[in-house]
C-alpha positions as a Markdown table, in Angstrom:
| # | Residue | x | y | z |
|---|---|---|---|---|
| 1 | Met | 137.6 | -141.5 | 53.5 |
| 2 | Ala | 137.7 | -142.7 | 57.1 |
| 3 | Phe | 135.5 | -145.3 | 58.7 |
| 4 | Val | 134.2 | -143.7 | 61.9 |
| 5 | Lys | 132.0 | -145.0 | 64.7 |
| 6 | Ser | 129.0 | -143.1 | 63.5 |
| 7 | Lys | 129.2 | -144.8 | 60.1 |
| 8 | Leu | 129.6 | -148.2 | 61.8 |
| 9 | Leu | 126.5 | -147.5 | 63.9 |
| 10 | Lys | 124.5 | -146.4 | 60.8 |
| 11 | Gln | 125.5 | -149.5 | 58.9 |
| 12 | Leu | 124.7 | -151.8 | 61.8 |
| 13 | Ser | 121.3 | -150.2 | 62.3 |
| 14 | Lys | 120.6 | -150.6 | 58.6 |
| 15 | Asp | 121.7 | -154.3 | 58.6 |
| 16 | Tyr | 119.9 | -155.1 | 61.9 |
| 17 | Pro | 116.7 | -152.9 | 61.9 |
| 18 | Asn | 115.1 | -155.0 | 64.7 |
| 19 | Phe | 117.8 | -153.7 | 67.2 |
| 20 | Leu | 117.4 | -150.3 | 68.8 |
| 21 | Lys | 120.0 | -147.7 | 67.9 |
| 22 | Lys | 120.8 | -147.1 | 71.6 |
| 23 | Asp | 121.5 | -150.9 | 72.1 |
| 24 | Leu | 123.8 | -150.9 | 69.1 |
| 25 | Thr | 125.6 | -147.9 | 70.4 |
| 26 | Lys | 126.0 | -149.5 | 73.8 |
| 27 | Phe | 127.3 | -152.7 | 72.1 |
| 28 | Ile | 130.0 | -150.7 | 70.1 |
| 29 | Glu | 131.0 | -148.9 | 73.3 |
| 30 | Ile | 131.4 | -152.1 | 75.2 |
| 31 | Val | 133.5 | -153.8 | 72.5 |
| 32 | Leu | 135.8 | -150.8 | 72.1 |
| 33 | Ser | 136.1 | -150.4 | 75.8 |
| 34 | Glu | 137.1 | -154.1 | 76.3 |
| 35 | Ile | 139.7 | -153.8 | 73.5 |
| 36 | Lys | 141.2 | -150.7 | 75.2 |
| 37 | Lys | 141.3 | -152.4 | 78.6 |
| 38 | Thr | 142.9 | -155.5 | 77.2 |
| 39 | Leu | 145.6 | -153.5 | 75.4 |
| 40 | Lys | 146.2 | -151.4 | 78.5 |
| 41 | Arg | 146.9 | -154.6 | 80.5 |
| 42 | Gly | 149.5 | -155.5 | 77.9 |
| 43 | Glu | 147.5 | -158.4 | 76.4 |
| 44 | Arg | 146.8 | -159.0 | 72.8 |
| 45 | Val | 143.4 | -158.8 | 71.1 |
| 46 | Glu | 142.8 | -161.3 | 68.3 |
| 47 | Leu | 139.8 | -160.8 | 66.0 |
| 48 | Arg | 139.5 | -163.9 | 63.8 |
| 49 | Asn | 139.7 | -163.2 | 60.0 |
| 50 | Phe | 140.6 | -159.6 | 60.7 |
| 51 | Gly | 143.8 | -159.3 | 62.7 |
| 52 | Val | 145.7 | -158.9 | 65.9 |
| 53 | Phe | 146.2 | -155.8 | 68.1 |
| 54 | Ser | 149.1 | -155.9 | 70.5 |
| 55 | Thr | 151.2 | -153.3 | 72.4 |
| 56 | Lys | 154.9 | -152.8 | 71.9 |
| 57 | Ile | 157.2 | -150.7 | 74.0 |
| 58 | Gln | 159.1 | -147.9 | 72.3 |
| 59 | Lys | 162.4 | -147.3 | 74.1 |
| 60 | Ala | 163.3 | -143.9 | 75.5 |
| 61 | Arg | 165.5 | -141.9 | 73.1 |
| 62 | Ile | 167.0 | -138.5 | 72.3 |
| 63 | Ser | 165.1 | -136.9 | 69.4 |
| 64 | Arg | 165.3 | -133.4 | 67.8 |
| 65 | Asn | 162.7 | -130.6 | 67.7 |
| 66 | Pro | 162.4 | -130.1 | 63.9 |
| 67 | Lys | 161.7 | -126.4 | 64.3 |
| 68 | Thr | 164.7 | -125.5 | 66.4 |
| 69 | Gly | 167.0 | -128.5 | 66.0 |
| 70 | Glu | 167.2 | -128.7 | 69.8 |
| 71 | Lys | 167.7 | -132.1 | 71.4 |
| 72 | Val | 164.7 | -133.4 | 73.3 |
| 73 | Ser | 164.4 | -136.4 | 75.6 |
| 74 | Thr | 161.5 | -138.7 | 74.5 |
| 75 | Pro | 160.4 | -141.0 | 77.3 |
| 76 | Glu | 159.6 | -144.7 | 76.9 |
| 77 | Lys | 156.0 | -145.3 | 75.8 |
| 78 | Lys | 153.6 | -148.0 | 74.6 |
| 79 | Thr | 152.4 | -148.1 | 71.0 |
| 80 | Ile | 149.7 | -150.2 | 69.4 |
| 81 | His | 150.8 | -152.7 | 66.7 |
| 82 | Phe | 148.3 | -154.2 | 64.2 |
| 83 | Lys | 148.9 | -157.3 | 62.1 |
| 84 | Met | 146.2 | -158.2 | 59.6 |
| 85 | Ser | 145.1 | -161.8 | 59.1 |
| 86 | Lys | 145.9 | -163.7 | 56.0 |
| 87 | Asp | 142.2 | -163.7 | 55.0 |
| 88 | Leu | 142.0 | -159.9 | 55.2 |
| 89 | Tyr | 145.3 | -159.6 | 53.3 |
| 90 | Lys | 144.0 | -161.8 | 50.5 |
| 91 | Asn | 140.7 | -160.0 | 50.5 |
| 92 | Leu | 142.4 | -156.6 | 50.1 |
| 93 | Asn | 144.6 | -157.8 | 47.3 |
| 94 | Asn | 141.8 | -159.7 | 45.5 |
| 95 | Glu | 143.5 | -163.0 | 45.9 |
| 96 | Lys | 141.6 | -166.3 | 46.1 |
| 97 | Lys | 141.7 | -168.3 | 49.3 |
């Protein structure tokens, strides 16, 4: 089961009933927008006790079309890399701090 923005909004509005839903929506949009802008600039995003998002450059290469076997030139592109924090790792694996 995926964790989507609508579920996040629902959980936040349940946990913080004194905030308006439209304000929480705007807050989520601002946070995600800032993360996107930062990654687009090539900078890293660190969320304490959660993890770090950074961009890596995937080199241009020659790949194959799996359907036809034809060689295809794949251009250089940026990808997003995520490294979880030690706290999140321990929490996922039920280890004590």
